[in-house]
C-alpha positions in Angstrom: -25.9 18.5 2.0 -25.4 18.0 -2.0 -22.5 15.8 -1.0 -24.2 13.4 1.0 -27.3 13.1 -1.6 -24.3 12.1 -4.3 -22.9 9.4 -2.4 -26.3 8.5 -1.6 -27.5 8.3 -4.9 -24.1 6.6 -5.9 -24.8 3.8 -3.7 -28.0 3.2 -4.3 -27.1 2.7 -8.3 -24.4 0.5 -7.5 -26.6 -1.5 -5.1 -29.2 -2.5 -7.8 -26.4 -2.7 -10.2 -25.1 -6.1 -8.0 -28.2 -7.4 -7.1 -28.9 -7.0 -11.2 -25.5 -9.6 -11.2 -26.4 -11.7 -8.4 -26.6 -14.7 -11.2 -23.1 -14.7 -11.8 -20.4 -16.4 -9.1 -19.5 -15.2 -6.0 -16.4 -14.7 -7.1 -17.3 -12.0 -9.4 -20.1 -11.0 -7.0 -17.4 -10.5 -4.0 -15.4 -8.2 -6.9 -18.1 -6.5 -7.5 -18.7 -5.1 -4.1 -15.0 -4.5 -3.7 -14.5 -2.3 -6.8 -18.1 -1.1 -5.4 -16.2 1.0 -2.0 -13.4 1.8 -4.2 -15.8 3.9 -6.7 -17.4 5.2 -3.7 -14.1 6.5 -1.9 -12.6 7.4 -5.0 -15.3 9.9 -5.7 -15.7 10.6 -2.5 -12.5 11.9 -0.9 -11.9 14.5 -3.7 -15.9 16.0 -3.4 -15.0 16.3 0.5 -12.1 18.0 -0.2 -13.8 20.3 -2.5 -16.9 20.9 -0.2 -14.4 21.1 3.0 -12.3 23.6 1.4 -15.3 25.8 0.5 -16.6 25.3 4.0 -13.3 26.6 5.4 
């Protein structure tokens, strides 16, 4: 539950962050989208491993 909420909160925050920078060029915007997914993956995997090992 905590994991899902944290991921959701990060996703919402980064979504608003990228929308705020929507006036920039398409290239920069695409780069931000890529960095957002990389950031979410980088945060999600350690948390997922931690919670799954905690449950098991």
